[in-house]
C-alpha positions as CSV (number, residue, x, y, z in Angstrom):
1,M,6.8,-5.9,12.8
2,K,9.8,-6.6,10.6
3,E,9.9,-4.0,7.8
4,I,10.8,-4.1,4.2
5,D,13.8,-1.7,3.9
6,Y,12.1,0.9,1.8
7,N,14.5,3.5,3.1
8,S,17.1,1.9,0.9
9,I,15.2,2.6,-2.3
10,A,13.1,5.7,-1.4
11,E,14.9,8.0,-3.8
12,I,14.3,5.7,-6.8
13,Y,10.8,4.4,-5.8
14,D,8.9,6.9,-8.0
15,L,11.0,5.9,-11.0
16,Y,9.6,2.4,-11.2
17,V,6.3,2.6,-9.3
18,T,4.0,4.5,-11.7
19,A,0.7,2.6,-11.1
20,D,-2.4,4.8,-11.1
21,Y,-5.2,2.2,-11.7
22,D,-6.7,2.8,-8.2
23,I,-6.7,6.6,-8.1
24,P,-10.1,7.1,-9.7
25,F,-11.6,4.7,-7.2
26,F,-10.2,6.5,-4.2
27,L,-11.0,10.0,-5.6
28,S,-14.6,8.8,-5.8
29,E,-14.5,7.5,-2.2
30,I,-13.3,10.7,-0.7
31,K,-15.9,13.0,-2.4
32,P,-18.5,12.7,0.3
33,V,-16.0,12.9,3.2
34,Q,-15.9,16.3,4.9
35,G,-13.6,15.5,7.8
36,P,-10.1,14.2,8.1
37,I,-8.9,11.1,6.2
38,L,-6.1,8.7,7.2
39,E,-3.9,7.1,4.6
40,L,-1.8,4.2,5.9
41,M,1.4,3.0,4.3
42,A,1.4,6.1,2.2
43,G,4.9,5.8,0.9
44,T,6.1,8.7,-1.3
45,G,2.6,9.9,-2.0
46,R,1.6,8.0,-5.2
47,L,-2.0,8.2,-4.1
48,S,-1.7,11.0,-1.4
49,L,-0.9,13.8,-3.8
50,P,-4.0,13.3,-6.1
51,L,-6.2,13.0,-3.0
52,I,-4.8,16.2,-1.4
53,E,-5.1,18.0,-4.8
54,A,-8.8,17.0,-4.8
55,G,-9.3,18.6,-1.4
56,A,-8.8,15.7,1.1
57,K,-7.7,16.7,4.6
58,L,-5.1,13.9,4.7
59,T,-2.9,12.4,7.4
60,C,-0.2,10.2,5.7
61,V,1.3,7.4,7.8
62,D,4.3,5.3,6.9
63,S,7.0,3.4,8.8
64,S,9.8,4.5,6.3
65,S,11.2,7.9,7.2
66,A,13.0,8.2,3.9
67,M,9.8,7.5,1.9
68,L,8.0,10.2,4.0
69,D,10.9,12.6,3.3
70,V,10.3,12.2,-0.4
71,L,6.6,12.8,0.2
72,S,7.2,15.9,2.3
73,R,9.5,17.3,-0.4
74,K,6.8,16.8,-3.1
75,L,4.2,18.5,-0.9
76,Q,6.4,21.5,-0.4
77,Q,7.2,21.7,-4.1
78,R,3.5,21.6,-5.0
79,G,2.4,24.0,-2.3
80,L,0.2,21.3,-0.7
81,R,-0.3,20.5,3.0
82,A,-0.8,17.2,4.9
83,E,0.1,15.8,8.2
84,V,2.9,13.3,7.8
85,V,3.4,10.7,10.6
86,C,6.2,8.1,10.7
87,A,4.7,5.1,12.5
88,D,4.1,1.4,12.3
89,V,0.5,0.8,11.5
90,C,0.5,-2.1,14.1
91,Q,1.4,0.3,16.8
92,L,-0.5,3.4,15.6
93,S,-2.0,5.7,18.2
94,L,-3.9,8.7,16.9
95,P,-7.0,10.5,18.1
96,A,-10.3,8.9,17.1
97,R,-11.2,11.6,14.7
98,F,-11.0,10.2,11.2
99,E,-14.1,9.8,9.0
100,L,-12.2,7.5,6.6
101,A,-9.1,5.5,6.7
102,I,-7.5,3.8,3.6
103,L,-4.8,1.3,3.1
104,P,-4.2,1.2,-0.7
105,F,-2.0,-0.7,-3.1
106,Q,-2.7,-4.1,-1.4
107,A,-0.1,-3.1,1.2
108,F,-2.0,-4.8,4.1
109,M,-0.3,-8.0,2.8
110,E,3.1,-6.6,3.9
111,I,1.9,-7.0,7.5
112,I,3.2,-10.5,8.3
113,G,1.5,-12.8,10.8
114,E,-2.0,-12.9,12.3
115,E,-0.9,-11.2,15.6
116,N,0.4,-8.2,13.6
117,Q,-2.6,-8.2,11.3
118,R,-5.0,-8.1,14.2
119,A,-3.0,-5.4,15.9
120,A,-3.1,-3.2,12.8
121,L,-6.9,-3.7,12.3
122,A,-7.5,-2.8,16.0
123,A,-5.3,0.2,15.8
124,V,-7.0,1.6,12.7
125,C,-10.4,1.0,14.3
126,K,-9.4,3.1,17.3
127,C,-8.4,6.0,15.0
128,L,-11.8,6.2,13.4
129,A,-14.7,8.3,14.6
130,P,-17.9,6.4,15.3
131,G,-19.4,5.4,12.0
132,G,-16.0,5.9,10.3
133,R,-15.1,3.7,7.4
134,F,-11.9,1.8,6.5
135,I,-11.1,0.7,3.0
136,C,-8.5,-2.0,3.0
137,T,-7.1,-3.6,-0.2
138,L,-5.5,-7.0,-0.6
139,H,-4.6,-9.3,-3.5
140,H,-7.0,-12.3,-3.9
141,P,-4.8,-15.2,-2.9
142,A,-6.3,-17.7,-5.4
143,I,-5.4,-15.4,-8.3
144,R,-2.1,-13.8,-7.1
145,R,-0.6,-17.1,-5.9
146,K,-0.5,-18.3,-9.5
147,Q,2.2,-15.7,-10.2
148,V,4.5,-17.0,-7.6
149,D,6.6,-19.4,-9.7
150,G,10.2,-18.9,-8.6
151,L,11.2,-17.6,-12.1
152,L,12.9,-14.3,-12.7
153,H,10.5,-11.8,-14.2
154,F,11.3,-8.5,-15.9
155,V,9.4,-5.6,-14.3
156,G,10.6,-2.8,-16.7
157,H,13.2,-0.4,-17.7
158,F,12.9,3.2,-16.6
159,P,14.7,6.4,-17.5
160,T,16.9,8.1,-14.9
161,K,18.8,11.4,-15.0
162,D,21.9,9.8,-16.5
163,G,20.8,6.5,-17.9
164,T,18.4,3.6,-17.3
165,L,17.1,1.7,-14.3
166,V,16.2,-2.0,-15.0
167,V,14.0,-3.8,-12.4
168,S,13.4,-7.5,-12.2
169,G,12.5,-10.0,-9.5
170,F,11.4,-13.5,-8.5
171,E,9.0,-14.8,-5.9
172,Q,8.9,-18.0,-3.9
173,G,6.6,-19.5,-1.2
174,G,3.0,-18.4,-0.7
175,N,1.7,-20.6,2.1
176,P,1.0,-17.9,3.2
177,V,4.3,-15.9,3.1
178,V,5.9,-15.0,-0.2
179,S,9.5,-14.0,-0.4
180,R,10.4,-11.6,-3.2
181,Q,13.9,-10.7,-4.3
182,Q,13.8,-7.5,-6.3
183,F,16.8,-6.4,-8.3
184,F,17.8,-2.9,-9.5
185,E,20.4,-2.4,-12.1
186,F,21.6,1.1,-13.0
187,F,23.1,1.7,-16.5
188,D,24.7,4.9,-17.6
189,G,24.0,6.7,-20.9
190,D,26.4,4.4,-22.8
191,G,24.7,1.2,-21.5
192,R,27.4,0.3,-19.0
193,L,26.3,-1.2,-15.7
194,R,27.3,1.1,-12.8
195,E,25.4,-0.2,-9.8
196,K,23.3,-3.0,-8.5
197,R,20.9,-3.1,-5.6
198,L,18.7,-5.8,-4.0
199,L,15.5,-5.3,-2.0
200,Q,14.3,-8.3,-0.1
201,M,10.6,-8.2,0.4
202,K,7.9,-10.4,2.1
203,F,4.2,-10.3,1.9
204,A,1.5,-12.7,3.2
205,F,-1.6,-14.0,1.5
206,V,-4.7,-13.4,3.7
207,E,-7.7,-15.6,2.9
208,K,-11.2,-14.0,2.6
209,G,-12.6,-15.8,5.6
210,D,-9.6,-15.0,7.8
211,F,-9.7,-11.3,7.0
212,E,-13.4,-11.1,7.6
213,Q,-13.1,-12.8,11.0
214,M,-10.2,-10.5,12.1
215,A,-12.0,-7.4,11.0
216,Q,-15.1,-8.2,12.9
217,S,-13.0,-9.1,16.0
218,A,-11.4,-5.7,15.8
219,G,-14.7,-4.0,15.9
220,F,-15.6,-3.5,12.3
221,R,-18.8,-4.3,10.4
222,I,-18.4,-5.5,6.8
223,V,-20.1,-3.1,4.5
224,Q,-18.9,-4.2,1.1
225,L,-16.4,-6.4,-0.7
226,Y,-15.4,-5.4,-4.2
227,G,-13.4,-7.6,-6.5
228,S,-12.0,-4.8,-8.7
229,Y,-11.5,-1.1,-8.7
230,D,-14.5,-0.6,-11.0
231,R,-16.6,-1.9,-8.0
232,A,-17.5,-5.3,-9.4
233,Q,-18.7,-7.7,-6.8
234,F,-16.1,-10.1,-5.5
235,D,-16.0,-13.3,-7.5
236,P,-13.9,-16.1,-5.8
237,A,-13.1,-17.6,-9.2
238,Q,-11.6,-14.6,-10.9
239,S,-11.5,-11.3,-8.9
240,P,-7.8,-10.2,-8.7
241,V,-8.2,-8.1,-5.6
242,M,-10.3,-7.9,-2.4
243,I,-11.3,-4.3,-1.6
244,W,-12.9,-4.4,1.8
245,V,-15.2,-1.5,3.0
246,L,-15.5,-1.7,6.7
247,E,-17.4,0.5,9.2
248,K,-16.6,1.1,12.9
């Protein structure tokens, strides 16, 4: 699977990715779990750290070694422990011991192509113990597609050690693959531009029926489909996300 080059922005990722809207949901989901939990596409630990601090026995998987280096450093600084594995979720091979697997932040959409998506679902299913659950999150295509307009959008400006980071980007396509160009501009304390970076990204819209069919083919039973992180039932007309709860 062709990867987004997260290695190139790993050291600045935490500056501009500060979302925490899904953390209460996942903290609630791990409460009844006594055994090991698998977090896929864990990145620098945006979600991992709160889960570990809440007592989760976590294995964190990501294909970016640099992102995992940041996570490992944060674990050490906080005196926390987790197993950290650098691997492609499509080729994941771990013992079938996990009671719960999670793929947060709608990151399943970064797996491009049905063949890769099926491979990822099958690999996750094999990692779960019998009766284990998989929570997989995606954007709802009918809602998210409206934001793909080809226009440059300002993401935000974020303080750095010696100035400001400004992030912006634009998106094109969407049938089903979206191409996103994300721009990073670094300004010093006097407001002078000192560096620019570009991150080329792709993600694919996955329709509800297609995901359901692929999940069932991989060996999962559909337990629940939420349309928001407050556990509202999925509404095809307005739900922004699809939060799938699957069981092996």
